All heavy atoms as a GROMACS GRO file, in nm:
protein
  609
    1MET      N    1  14.220   4.567  10.992
    1MET     CA    2  14.147   4.505  11.100
    1MET      C    3  14.005   4.468  11.053
    1MET      O    4  13.956   4.361  11.081
    1MET     CB    5  14.136   4.604  11.220
    1MET     CG    6  14.064   4.551  11.337
    1MET     SD    7  14.144   4.409  11.418
    1MET     CE    8  14.289   4.487  11.483
    2TYR      N    9  13.937   4.558  10.980
    2TYR     CA   10  13.799   4.528  10.929
    2TYR      C   11  13.805   4.407  10.837
    2TYR      O   12  13.718   4.327  10.838
    2TYR     CB   13  13.741   4.653  10.861
    2TYR     CG   14  13.693   4.758  10.957
    2TYR    CD1   15  13.775   4.863  10.993
    2TYR    CD2   16  13.568   4.749  11.016
    2TYR    CE1   17  13.736   4.959  11.079
    2TYR    CE2   18  13.524   4.848  11.107
    2TYR     CZ   19  13.607   4.953  11.134
    2TYR     OH   20  13.564   5.049  11.226
    3ARG      N   21  13.907   4.407  10.752
    3ARG     CA   22  13.920   4.297  10.659
    3ARG      C   23  13.932   4.167  10.732
    3ARG      O   24  13.867   4.066  10.696
    3ARG     CB   25  14.040   4.316  10.567
    3ARG     CG   26  14.065   4.204  10.468
    3ARG     CD   27  14.188   4.221  10.392
    3ARG     NE   28  14.193   4.350  10.327
    3ARG     CZ   29  14.277   4.386  10.236
    3ARG    NH1   30  14.369   4.304  10.197
    3ARG    NH2   31  14.272   4.505  10.184
    4ASP      N   32  14.013   4.160  10.834
    4ASP     CA   33  14.032   4.042  10.917
    4ASP      C   34  13.901   3.995  10.976
    4ASP      O   35  13.868   3.873  10.978
    4ASP     CB   36  14.134   4.064  11.027
    4ASP     CG   37  14.273   4.094  10.974
    4ASP    OD1   38  14.306   4.052  10.859
    4ASP    OD2   39  14.345   4.162  11.043
    5ILE      N   40  13.825   4.091  11.027
    5ILE     CA   41  13.694   4.057  11.092
    5ILE      C   42  13.601   3.999  10.987
    5ILE      O   43  13.537   3.898  11.012
    5ILE     CB   44  13.631   4.182  11.158
    5ILE    CG1   45  13.721   4.224  11.277
    5ILE    CG2   46  13.492   4.156  11.198
    5ILE    CD1   47  13.681   4.358  11.338
    6VAL      N   48  13.590   4.061  10.872
    6VAL     CA   49  13.499   4.012  10.769
    6VAL      C   50  13.544   3.869  10.724
    6VAL      O   51  13.458   3.781  10.701
    6VAL     CB   52  13.491   4.106  10.648
    6VAL    CG1   53  13.414   4.046  10.534
    6VAL    CG2   54  13.430   4.239  10.691
    7GLU      N   55  13.673   3.847  10.710
    7GLU     CA   56  13.722   3.715  10.671
    7GLU      C   57  13.682   3.610  10.772
    7GLU      O   58  13.640   3.501  10.737
    7GLU     CB   59  13.875   3.718  10.650
    7GLU     CG   60  13.918   3.786  10.525
    7GLU     CD   61  14.065   3.793  10.510
    7GLU    OE1   62  14.140   3.743  10.600
    7GLU    OE2   63  14.113   3.855  10.412
    8VAL      N   64  13.701   3.641  10.900
    8VAL     CA   65  13.666   3.542  11.003
    8VAL      C   66  13.517   3.510  11.003
    8VAL      O   67  13.478   3.394  11.005
    8VAL     CB   68  13.708   3.594  11.146
    8VAL    CG1   69  13.647   3.510  11.255
    8VAL    CG2   70  13.861   3.597  11.156
    9VAL      N   71  13.433   3.612  10.990
    9VAL     CA   72  13.290   3.595  10.988
    9VAL      C   73  13.247   3.518  10.860
    9VAL      O   74  13.165   3.421  10.867
    9VAL     CB   75  13.213   3.726  10.995
    9VAL    CG1   76  13.064   3.706  10.976
    9VAL    CG2   77  13.241   3.796  11.129
   10ALA      N   78  13.307   3.549  10.745
   10ALA     CA   79  13.276   3.479  10.620
   10ALA      C   80  13.315   3.333  10.625
   10ALA      O   81  13.248   3.249  10.566
   10ALA     CB   82  13.342   3.551  10.505
   11ASP      N   83  13.428   3.302  10.693
   11ASP     CA   84  13.475   3.161  10.699
   11ASP      C   85  13.403   3.079  10.802
   11ASP      O   86  13.415   2.954  10.797
   11ASP     CB   87  13.624   3.161  10.733
   11ASP     CG   88  13.711   3.211  10.617
   11ASP    OD1   89  13.660   3.219  10.500
   11ASP    OD2   90  13.829   3.244  10.639
   12ALA      N   91  13.327   3.142  10.891
   12ALA     CA   92  13.258   3.068  10.998
   12ALA      C   93  13.140   2.989  10.940
   12ALA      O   94  13.069   3.038  10.853
   12ALA     CB   95  13.213   3.163  11.107
   13ALA      N   96  13.123   2.871  10.992
   13ALA     CA   97  13.010   2.787  10.946
   13ALA      C   98  12.876   2.828  11.002
   13ALA      O   99  12.772   2.799  10.948
   13ALA     CB  100  13.038   2.642  10.991
   14LYS      N  101  12.881   2.903  11.112
   14LYS     CA  102  12.758   2.954  11.173
   14LYS      C  103  12.781   3.093  11.230
   14LYS      O  104  12.895   3.141  11.233
   14LYS     CB  105  12.714   2.860  11.287
   14LYS     CG  106  12.812   2.838  11.396
   14LYS     CD  107  12.765   2.738  11.500
   14LYS     CE  108  12.868   2.726  11.610
   14LYS     NZ  109  12.827   2.635  11.714
   15PRO      N  110  12.678   3.164  11.270
   15PRO     CA  111  12.696   3.299  11.326
   15PRO      C  112  12.794   3.303  11.440
   15PRO      O  113  12.801   3.208  11.519
   15PRO     CB  114  12.554   3.340  11.370
   15PRO     CG  115  12.463   3.255  11.287
   15PRO     CD  116  12.534   3.127  11.263
   16VAL      N  117  12.875   3.409  11.442
   16VAL     CA  118  12.979   3.417  11.544
   16VAL      C  119  12.959   3.543  11.634
   16VAL      O  120  12.894   3.641  11.589
   16VAL     CB  121  13.121   3.421  11.486
   16VAL    CG1  122  13.156   3.288  11.428
   16VAL    CG2  123  13.132   3.530  11.384
   17GLN      N  124  13.013   3.539  11.753
   17GLN     CA  125  13.008   3.650  11.848
   17GLN      C  126  13.143   3.720  11.849
   17GLN      O  127  13.246   3.660  11.814
   17GLN     CB  128  12.977   3.601  11.987
   17GLN     CG  129  12.839   3.536  12.000
   17GLN     CD  130  12.820   3.482  12.138
   17GLN    OE1  131  12.892   3.395  12.187
   17GLN    NE2  132  12.718   3.531  12.205
   18ALA      N  133  13.149   3.841  11.901
   18ALA     CA  134  13.273   3.917  11.907
   18ALA      C  135  13.375   3.841  11.988
   18ALA      O  136  13.494   3.839  11.950
   18ALA     CB  137  13.248   4.053  11.972
   19LYS      N  138  13.338   3.778  12.097
   19LYS     CA  139  13.437   3.705  12.180
   19LYS      C  140  13.499   3.586  12.109
   19LYS      O  141  13.607   3.542  12.148
   19LYS     CB  142  13.372   3.663  12.314
   19LYS     CG  143  13.265   3.556  12.301
   19LYS     CD  144  13.205   3.526  12.440
   19LYS     CE  145  13.096   3.422  12.431
   19LYS     NZ  146  13.040   3.396  12.562
   20GLN      N  147  13.432   3.538  12.001
   20GLN     CA  148  13.489   3.428  11.924
   20GLN      C  149  13.585   3.483  11.816
   20GLN      O  150  13.679   3.414  11.777
   20GLN     CB  151  13.379   3.347  11.856
   20GLN     CG  152  13.286   3.278  11.955
   20GLN     CD  153  13.163   3.223  11.888
   20GLN    OE1  154  13.093   3.294  11.813
   20GLN    NE2  155  13.133   3.098  11.912
   21ILE      N  156  13.560   3.602  11.774
   21ILE     CA  157  13.638   3.664  11.668
   21ILE      C  158  13.775   3.715  11.720
   21ILE      O  159  13.876   3.704  11.653
   21ILE     CB  160  13.559   3.779  11.598
   21ILE    CG1  161  13.436   3.722  11.529
   21ILE    CG2  162  13.642   3.856  11.503
   21ILE    CD1  163  13.338   3.821  11.483
   22VAL      N  164  13.772   3.775  11.839
   22VAL     CA  165  13.893   3.841  11.892
   22VAL      C  166  14.019   3.752  11.888
   22VAL      O  167  14.119   3.791  11.834
   22VAL     CB  168  13.868   3.896  12.032
   22VAL    CG1  169  13.992   3.939  12.104
   22VAL    CG2  170  13.765   4.006  12.027
   23PRO      N  171  14.016   3.629  11.935
   23PRO     CA  172  14.139   3.547  11.932
   23PRO      C  173  14.177   3.510  11.788
   23PRO      O  174  14.294   3.495  11.759
   23PRO     CB  175  14.107   3.427  12.013
   23PRO     CG  176  13.958   3.427  12.042
   23PRO     CD  177  13.910   3.564  12.016
   24ARG      N  178  14.079   3.503  11.698
   24ARG     CA  179  14.107   3.464  11.563
   24ARG      C  180  14.173   3.573  11.484
   24ARG      O  181  14.233   3.547  11.380
   24ARG     CB  182  13.980   3.419  11.492
   24ARG     CG  183  13.920   3.294  11.552
   24ARG     CD  184  13.794   3.252  11.486
   24ARG     NE  185  13.732   3.139  11.553
   24ARG     CZ  186  13.608   3.098  11.526
   24ARG    NH1  187  13.536   3.157  11.435
   24ARG    NH2  188  13.560   2.998  11.595
   25ILE      N  189  14.162   3.701  11.531
   25ILE     CA  190  14.233   3.811  11.463
   25ILE      C  191  14.359   3.854  11.538
   25ILE      O  192  14.416   3.955  11.509
   25ILE     CB  193  14.133   3.926  11.439
   25ILE    CG1  194  14.078   3.983  11.571
   25ILE    CG2  195  14.024   3.889  11.342
   25ILE    CD1  196  13.995   4.110  11.554
   26GLY      N  197  14.396   3.771  11.631
   26GLY     CA  198  14.524   3.787  11.696
   26GLY      C  199  14.522   3.885  11.816
   26GLY      O  200  14.628   3.933  11.859
   27LEU      N  201  14.407   3.914  11.877
   27LEU     CA  202  14.400   3.999  11.986
   27LEU      C  203  14.379   3.918  12.114
   27LEU      O  204  14.319   3.808  12.112
   27LEU     CB  205  14.286   4.098  11.974
   27LEU     CG  206  14.292   4.197  11.856
   27LEU    CD1  207  14.167   4.278  11.843
   27LEU    CD2  208  14.411   4.289  11.870
   28PRO      N  209  14.420   3.971  12.232
   28PRO     CA  210  14.393   3.904  12.355
   28PRO      C  211  14.243   3.906  12.388
   28PRO      O  212  14.182   4.009  12.365
   28PRO     CB  213  14.476   3.979  12.459
   28PRO     CG  214  14.501   4.113  12.396
   28PRO     CD  215  14.499   4.090  12.251
   29ALA      N  216  14.194   3.799  12.439
   29ALA     CA  217  14.047   3.792  12.473
   29ALA      C  218  14.020   3.859  12.604
   29ALA      O  219  13.984   3.797  12.706
   29ALA     CB  220  14.005   3.644  12.475
   30VAL      N  221  14.037   3.992  12.606
   30VAL     CA  222  14.003   4.073  12.722
   30VAL      C  223  13.883   4.162  12.689
   30VAL      O  224  13.856   4.190  12.571
   30VAL     CB  225  14.122   4.158  12.768
   30VAL    CG1  226  14.235   4.069  12.816
   30VAL    CG2  227  14.169   4.250  12.658
   31THR      N  228  13.813   4.204  12.791
   31THR     CA  229  13.693   4.286  12.773
   31THR      C  230  13.706   4.401  12.678
   31THR      O  231  13.623   4.423  12.592
   31THR     CB  232  13.635   4.330  12.908
   31THR    OG1  233  13.617   4.215  12.994
   31THR    CG2  234  13.507   4.402  12.892
   32ALA      N  235  13.813   4.474  12.693
   32ALA     CA  236  13.832   4.595  12.609
   32ALA      C  237  13.842   4.560  12.463
   32ALA      O  238  13.783   4.628  12.375
   32ALA     CB  239  13.963   4.669  12.654
   33LYS      N  240  13.912   4.454  12.429
   33LYS     CA  241  13.927   4.412  12.290
   33LYS      C  242  13.802   4.356  12.234
   33LYS      O  243  13.761   4.376  12.117
   33LYS     CB  244  14.041   4.310  12.273
   33LYS     CG  245  14.176   4.363  12.315
   33LYS     CD  246  14.218   4.484  12.232
   33LYS     CE  247  14.352   4.532  12.278
   33LYS     NZ  248  14.398   4.652  12.212
   34ILE      N  249  13.725   4.280  12.317
   34ILE     CA  250  13.597   4.225  12.274
   34ILE      C  251  13.496   4.339  12.247
   34ILE      O  252  13.428   4.337  12.142
   34ILE     CB  253  13.541   4.130  12.382
   34ILE    CG1  254  13.631   4.005  12.394
   34ILE    CG2  255  13.400   4.089  12.348
   34ILE    CD1  256  13.605   3.915  12.510
   35GLU      N  257  13.489   4.438  12.334
   35GLU     CA  258  13.398   4.550  12.314
   35GLU      C  259  13.438   4.633  12.192
   35GLU      O  260  13.353   4.679  12.118
   35GLU     CB  261  13.392   4.638  12.443
   35GLU     CG  262  13.324   4.570  12.559
   35GLU     CD  263  13.184   4.516  12.526
   35GLU    OE1  264  13.108   4.586  12.458
   35GLU    OE2  265  13.151   4.406  12.573
   36GLY      N  266  13.564   4.653  12.169
   36GLY     CA  267  13.612   4.727  12.055
   36GLY      C  268  13.579   4.654  11.924
   36GLY      O  269  13.532   4.713  11.827
   37THR      N  270  13.591   4.522  11.927
   37THR     CA  271  13.555   4.441  11.809
   37THR      C  272  13.407   4.447  11.789
   37THR      O  273  13.362   4.451  11.676
   37THR     CB  274  13.610   4.299  11.829
   37THR    OG1  275  13.752   4.303  11.846
   37THR    CG2  276  13.573   4.209  11.712
   38ARG      N  277  13.330   4.440  11.897
   38ARG     CA  278  13.184   4.445  11.882
   38ARG      C  279  13.140   4.576  11.815
   38ARG      O  280  13.051   4.583  11.729
   38ARG     CB  281  13.119   4.433  12.020
   38ARG     CG  282  12.969   4.430  12.009
   38ARG     CD  283  12.900   4.398  12.146
   38ARG     NE  284  12.929   4.258  12.180
   38ARG     CZ  285  12.993   4.222  12.289
   38ARG    NH1  286  13.044   4.307  12.375
   38ARG    NH2  287  13.011   4.093  12.314
   39GLY      N  288  13.207   4.687  11.851
   39GLY     CA  289  13.180   4.814  11.784
   39GLY      C  290  13.208   4.810  11.637
   39GLY      O  291  13.132   4.862  11.554
   40LYS      N  292  13.319   4.749  11.599
   40LYS     CA  293  13.354   4.737  11.459
   40LYS      C  294  13.254   4.647  11.386
   40LYS      O  295  13.218   4.673  11.274
   40LYS     CB  296  13.496   4.674  11.448
   40LYS     CG  297  13.604   4.774  11.479
   40LYS     CD  298  13.742   4.708  11.477
   40LYS     CE  299  13.854   4.805  11.505
   40LYS     NZ  300  13.856   4.857  11.637
   41LEU      N  301  13.210   4.538  11.452
   41LEU     CA  302  13.108   4.450  11.397
   41LEU      C  303  12.980   4.527  11.367
   41LEU      O  304  12.918   4.515  11.258
   41LEU     CB  305  13.079   4.334  11.485
   41LEU     CG  306  13.185   4.230  11.492
   41LEU    CD1  307  13.174   4.147  11.617
   41LEU    CD2  308  13.190   4.143  11.365
   42LYS      N  309  12.939   4.613  11.461
   42LYS     CA  310  12.816   4.691  11.444
   42LYS      C  311  12.835   4.791  11.326
   42LYS      O  312  12.739   4.810  11.247
   42LYS     CB  313  12.783   4.770  11.571
   42LYS     CG  314  12.755   4.688  11.692
   42LYS     CD  315  12.615   4.633  11.686
   42LYS     CE  316  12.579   4.562  11.822
   42LYS     NZ  317  12.446   4.519  11.825
   43ARG      N  318  12.953   4.850  11.308
   43ARG     CA  319  12.977   4.940  11.198
   43ARG      C  320  12.969   4.864  11.067
   43ARG      O  321  12.920   4.920  10.970
   43ARG     CB  322  13.114   5.013  11.212
   43ARG     CG  323  13.101   5.130  11.310
   43ARG     CD  324  13.227   5.217  11.307
   43ARG     NE  325  13.347   5.152  11.368
   43ARG     CZ  326  13.365   5.145  11.498
   43ARG    NH1  327  13.282   5.194  11.583
   43ARG    NH2  328  13.476   5.088  11.545
   44LEU      N  329  13.026   4.740  11.063
   44LEU     CA  330  13.015   4.665  10.942
   44LEU      C  331  12.874   4.621  10.908
   44LEU      O  332  12.839   4.613  10.790
   44LEU     CB  333  13.106   4.538  10.956
   44LEU     CG  334  13.257   4.565  10.949
   44LEU    CD1  335  13.333   4.447  11.001
   44LEU    CD2  336  13.299   4.605  10.807
   45VAL      N  337  12.789   4.610  11.005
   45VAL     CA  338  12.646   4.582  10.986
   45VAL      C  339  12.584   4.710  10.924
   45VAL      O  340  12.509   4.696  10.822
   45VAL     CB  341  12.573   4.542  11.114
   45VAL    CG1  342  12.424   4.546  11.097
   45VAL    CG2  343  12.622   4.405  11.164
   46GLU      N  344  12.611   4.822  10.982
   46GLU     CA  345  12.556   4.950  10.925
   46GLU      C  346  12.594   4.970  10.785
   46GLU      O  347  12.520   5.027  10.705
   46GLU     CB  348  12.603   5.067  11.009
   46GLU     CG  349  12.545   5.076  11.149
   46GLU     CD  350  12.611   5.179  11.237
   46GLU    OE1  351  12.695   5.257  11.183
   46GLU    OE2  352  12.574   5.189  11.353
   47ARG      N  353  12.715   4.928  10.747
   47ARG     CA  354  12.770   4.954  10.610
   47ARG      C  355  12.726   4.842  10.516
   47ARG      O  356  12.757   4.845  10.398
   47ARG     CB  357  12.919   4.960  10.615
   47ARG     CG  358  12.964   5.082  10.690
   47ARG     CD  359  13.116   5.089  10.706
   47ARG     NE  360  13.150   5.206  10.782
   47ARG     CZ  361  13.271   5.228  10.833
   47ARG    NH1  362  13.366   5.138  10.811
   47ARG    NH2  363  13.297   5.336  10.902
   48GLY      N  364  12.655   4.739  10.563
   48GLY     CA  365  12.606   4.633  10.479
   48GLY      C  366  12.699   4.516  10.456
   48GLY      O  367  12.667   4.432  10.368
   49TRP      N  368  12.808   4.512  10.522
   49TRP     CA  369  12.901   4.398  10.502
   49TRP      C  370  12.870   4.276  10.584
   49TRP      O  371  12.895   4.162  10.545
   49TRP     CB  372  13.047   4.445  10.542
   49TRP     CG  373  13.100   4.530  10.434
   49TRP    CD1  374  13.093   4.667  10.431
   49TRP    CD2  375  13.165   4.492  10.318
   49TRP    NE1  376  13.150   4.713  10.315
   49TRP    CE2  377  13.199   4.608  10.246
   49TRP    CE3  378  13.207   4.369  10.266
   49TRP    CZ2  379  13.263   4.604  10.122
   49TRP    CZ3  380  13.278   4.367  10.147
   49TRP    CH2  381  13.306   4.480  10.079
   50LEU      N  382  12.804   4.297  10.704
   50LEU     CA  383  12.764   4.186  10.790
   50LEU      C  384  12.619   4.201  10.823
   50LEU      O  385  12.557   4.308  10.805
   50LEU     CB  386  12.846   4.186  10.919
   50LEU     CG  387  12.997   4.173  10.909
   50LEU    CD1  388  13.060   4.179  11.047
   50LEU    CD2  389  13.036   4.048  10.836
   51VAL      N  390  12.561   4.091  10.874
   51VAL     CA  391  12.425   4.089  10.922
   51VAL      C  392  12.425   4.045  11.065
   51VAL      O  393  12.492   3.947  11.101
   51VAL     CB  394  12.338   3.994  10.834
   51VAL    CG1  395  12.198   3.978  10.890
   51VAL    CG2  396  12.334   4.041  10.693
   52GLU      N  397  12.344   4.110  11.150
   52GLU     CA  398  12.327   4.068  11.289
   52GLU      C  399  12.191   4.005  11.299
   52GLU      O  400  12.092   4.074  11.326
   52GLU     CB  401  12.346   4.184  11.380
   52GLU     CG  402  12.346   4.142  11.527
   52GLU     CD  403  12.370   4.259  11.622
   52GLU    OE1  404  12.367   4.375  11.579
   52GLU    OE2  405  12.395   4.234  11.743
   53GLY      N  406  12.184   3.875  11.272
   53GLY     CA  407  12.052   3.802  11.270
   53GLY      C  408  11.988   3.802  11.407
   53GLY      O  409  11.872   3.840  11.424
   54ARG      N  410  12.062   3.763  11.510
   54ARG     CA  411  12.020   3.768  11.648
   54ARG      C  412  12.116   3.860  11.719
   54ARG      O  413  12.230   3.870  11.677
   54ARG     CB  414  12.025   3.624  11.709
   54ARG     CG  415  11.919   3.535  11.648
   54ARG     CD  416  11.911   3.398  11.712
   54ARG     NE  417  11.989   3.379  11.833
   54ARG     CZ  418  12.042   3.269  11.874
   54ARG    NH1  419  12.028   3.158  11.801
   54ARG    NH2  420  12.108   3.262  11.987
   55PRO      N  421  12.073   3.924  11.826
   55PRO     CA  422  12.163   4.011  11.897
   55PRO      C  423  12.296   3.944  11.935
   55PRO      O  424  12.299   3.840  11.993
   55PRO     CB  425  12.084   4.049  12.019
   55PRO     CG  426  11.943   4.038  11.980
   55PRO     CD  427  11.939   3.920  11.885
   56GLY      N  428  12.404   4.009  11.884
   56GLY     CA  429  12.536   3.956  11.915
   56GLY      C  430  12.593   3.843  11.826
   56GLY      O  431  12.700   3.800  11.844
   57LYS      N  432  12.508   3.800  11.730
   57LYS     CA  433  12.549   3.693  11.639
   57LYS      C  434  12.560   3.750  11.495
   57LYS      O  435  12.463   3.802  11.441
   57LYS     CB  436  12.444   3.579  11.638
   57LYS     CG  437  12.420   3.516  11.772
   57LYS     CD  438  12.531   3.416  11.800
   57LYS     CE  439  12.496   3.332  11.924
   57LYS     NZ  440  12.576   3.220  11.934
   58PHE      N  441  12.678   3.737  11.441
   58PHE     CA  442  12.706   3.802  11.311
   58PHE      C  443  12.736   3.703  11.203
   58PHE      O  444  12.802   3.601  11.224
   58PHE     CB  445  12.827   3.899  11.325
   58PHE     CG  446  12.800   4.009  11.423
   58PHE    CD1  447  12.830   3.989  11.559
   58PHE    CD2  448  12.742   4.127  11.385
   58PHE    CE1  449  12.805   4.093  11.653
   58PHE    CE2  450  12.718   4.227  11.476
   58PHE     CZ  451  12.744   4.208  11.611
   59THR      N  452  12.689   3.728  11.079
   59THR     CA  453  12.714   3.650  10.964
   59THR      C  454  12.748   3.745  10.847
   59THR      O  455  12.722   3.866  10.853
   59THR     CB  456  12.594   3.563  10.920
   59THR    OG1  457  12.479   3.653  10.899
   59THR    CG2  458  12.559   3.463  11.025
   60ALA      N  459  12.809   3.690  10.741
   60ALA     CA  460  12.841   3.770  10.620
   60ALA      C  461  12.711   3.808  10.550
   60ALA      O  462  12.626   3.728  10.531
   60ALA     CB  463  12.936   3.692  10.535
   61ALA      N  464  12.703   3.933  10.507
   61ALA     CA  465  12.587   3.978  10.433
   61ALA      C  466  12.590   3.928  10.290
   61ALA      O  467  12.487   3.893  10.231
   61ALA     CB  468  12.578   4.128  10.432
   62HIS      N  469  12.708   3.923  10.231
   62HIS     CA  470  12.723   3.886  10.089
   62HIS      C  471  12.838   3.783  10.083
   62HIS      O  472  12.954   3.820  10.068
   62HIS     CB  473  12.760   4.005  10.002
   62HIS     CG  474  12.659   4.115  10.015
   62HIS    ND1  475  12.534   4.115   9.962
   62HIS    CD2  476  12.673   4.233  10.081
   62HIS    CE1  477  12.472   4.226   9.991
   62HIS    NE2  478  12.551   4.300  10.062
   63PRO      N  479  12.806   3.656  10.101
   63PRO     CA  480  12.916   3.555  10.111
   63PRO      C  481  13.011   3.556   9.991
   63PRO      O  482  13.126   3.528  10.008
   63PRO     CB  483  12.839   3.422  10.118
   63PRO     CG  484  12.704   3.457  10.170
   63PRO     CD  485  12.678   3.600  10.119
   64GLY      N  486  12.971   3.593   9.872
   64GLY     CA  487  13.061   3.593   9.756
   64GLY      C  488  13.133   3.726   9.734
   64GLY      O  489  13.214   3.733   9.645
   65ARG      N  490  13.107   3.823   9.810
   65ARG     CA  491  13.165   3.956   9.793
   65ARG      C  492  13.316   3.958   9.826
   65ARG      O  493  13.357   3.889   9.921
   65ARG     CB  494  13.093   4.059   9.884
   65ARG     CG  495  13.120   4.198   9.853
   65ARG     CD  496  13.024   4.281   9.937
   65ARG     NE  497  13.033   4.419   9.897
   65ARG     CZ  498  12.959   4.514   9.947
   65ARG    NH1  499  12.872   4.488  10.038
   65ARG    NH2  500  12.976   4.638   9.908
   66GLU      N  501  13.392   4.030   9.752
   66GLU     CA  502  13.537   4.035   9.775
   66GLU      C  503  13.567   4.115   9.902
   66GLU      O  504  13.522   4.223   9.919
   66GLU     CB  505  13.609   4.100   9.657
   66GLU     CG  506  13.613   4.015   9.535
   66GLU     CD  507  13.703   4.073   9.428
   66GLU    OE1  508  13.799   4.136   9.463
   66GLU    OE2  509  13.670   4.059   9.309
   67VAL      N  510  13.648   4.055   9.990
   67VAL     CA  511  13.683   4.113  10.119
   67VAL      C  512  13.773   4.235  10.101
   67VAL      O  513  13.762   4.332  10.176
   67VAL     CB  514  13.745   4.008  10.210
   67VAL    CG1  515  13.796   4.069  10.342
   67VAL    CG2  516  13.646   3.898  10.239
   68LYS      N  517  13.857   4.238   9.999
   68LYS     CA  518  13.956   4.345   9.986
   68LYS      C  519  13.888   4.482   9.977
   68LYS      O  520  13.947   4.582  10.003
   68LYS     CB  521  14.050   4.324   9.870
   68LYS     CG  522  13.984   4.334   9.734
   68LYS     CD  523  14.085   4.306   9.625
   68LYS     CE  524  14.019   4.322   9.490
   68LYS     NZ  525  14.114   4.298   9.383
   69SER      N  526  13.760   4.487   9.931
   69SER     CA  527  13.692   4.612   9.913
   69SER      C  528  13.654   4.681  10.042
   69SER      O  529  13.622   4.798  10.045
   69SER     CB  530  13.563   4.589   9.833
   69SER     OG  531  13.592   4.537   9.704
   70VAL      N  532  13.655   4.611  10.155
   70VAL     CA  533  13.617   4.669  10.281
   70VAL      C  534  13.705   4.787  10.317
   70VAL      O  535  13.658   4.889  10.361
   70VAL     CB  536  13.626   4.561  10.397
   70VAL    CG1  537  13.607   4.627  10.533
   70VAL    CG2  538  13.525   4.454  10.375
   71ASN      N  539  13.834   4.777  10.293
   71ASN     CA  540  13.928   4.885  10.331
   71ASN      C  541  13.946   4.985  10.218
   71ASN      O  542  14.028   5.076  10.230
   71ASN     CB  543  14.062   4.825  10.372
   71ASN     CG  544  14.052   4.753  10.503
   71ASN    OD1  545  13.972   4.786  10.586
   71ASN    ND2  546  14.132   4.650  10.522
   72SER      N  547  13.879   4.971  10.109
   72SER     CA  548  13.895   5.066   9.999
   72SER      C  549  13.759   5.125   9.961
   72SER      O  550  13.725   5.135   9.841
   72SER     CB  551  13.959   4.995   9.877
   72SER     OG  552  13.880   4.891   9.836
   73LEU      N  553  13.684   5.172  10.061
   73LEU     CA  554  13.553   5.233  10.037
   73LEU      C  555  13.561   5.358   9.954
   73LEU      O  556  13.467   5.396   9.885
   73LEU     CB  557  13.483   5.260  10.168
   73LEU     CG  558  13.448   5.132  10.250
   73LEU    CD1  559  13.388   5.171  10.383
   73LEU    CD2  560  13.353   5.044  10.176
   74ASN      N  561  13.672   5.431   9.957
   74ASN     CA  562  13.692   5.554   9.886
   74ASN      C  563  13.776   5.534   9.761
   74ASN      O  564  13.839   5.628   9.711
   74ASN     CB  565  13.756   5.662   9.972
   74ASN     CG  566  13.669   5.699  10.087
   74ASN    OD1  567  13.548   5.707  10.070
   74ASN    ND2  568  13.724   5.722  10.204
   75ASP      N  569  13.781   5.414   9.710
   75ASP     CA  570  13.859   5.384   9.590
   75ASP      C  571  13.808   5.458   9.470
   75ASP      O  572  13.696   5.444   9.431
   75ASP     CB  573  13.851   5.233   9.568
   75ASP     CG  574  13.940   5.186   9.449
   75ASP    OD1  575  14.020   5.267   9.403
   75ASP    OD2  576  13.921   5.071   9.410
   76LYS      N  577  13.890   5.543   9.410
   76LYS     CA  578  13.850   5.625   9.294
   76LYS      C  579  13.829   5.538   9.172
   76LYS      O  580  13.767   5.586   9.078
   76LYS     CB  581  13.953   5.735   9.272
   76LYS     CG  582  13.959   5.834   9.384
   76LYS     CD  583  14.060   5.941   9.356
   76LYS     CE  584  14.067   6.037   9.479
   76LYS     NZ  585  14.169   6.139   9.460
   77GLY      N  586  13.882   5.419   9.166
   77GLY     CA  587  13.866   5.336   9.050
   77GLY      C  588  13.737   5.258   9.047
   77GLY      O  589  13.705   5.193   8.952
   78SER      N  590  13.654   5.271   9.150
   78SER     CA  591  13.532   5.198   9.162
   78SER      C  592  13.426   5.257   9.064
   78SER      O  593  13.416   5.376   9.042
   78SER     CB  594  13.476   5.206   9.300
   78SER     OG  595  13.349   5.141   9.306
   79SER      N  596  13.349   5.169   9.003
   79SER     CA  597  13.247   5.213   8.910
   79SER      C  598  13.112   5.230   8.977
   79SER      O  599  13.012   5.256   8.913
   79SER     CB  600  13.234   5.115   8.793
   79SER     OG  601  13.194   4.990   8.842
   80LEU      N  602  13.104   5.214   9.108
   80LEU     CA  603  12.976   5.224   9.178
   80LEU      C  604  12.943   5.365   9.206
   80LEU      O  605  12.997   5.455   9.236
   80LEU     CB  606  12.983   5.148   9.310
   80LEU     CG  607  13.004   5.000   9.293
   80LEU    CD1  608  13.015   4.932   9.430
   80LEU    CD2  609  12.895   4.940   9.210
   0.00000   0.00000   0.00000
């Protein structure tokens, strides 16, 4: 799910809102799904994957960064 969110944000030409992301990741555009996605977006901001330039508007923090790493934060093969 996090990978899908980061991919949608990275592919967007301009900052996106949670309500724009939800249908693009295959969820119904209902309040519960939008709020859940907003929470995930905020966590991705805290972890440095996304930036919230204006309240509720999200962009990729590192446009060239590989998306597959989002779900492998505890990867033992990482040299970081």
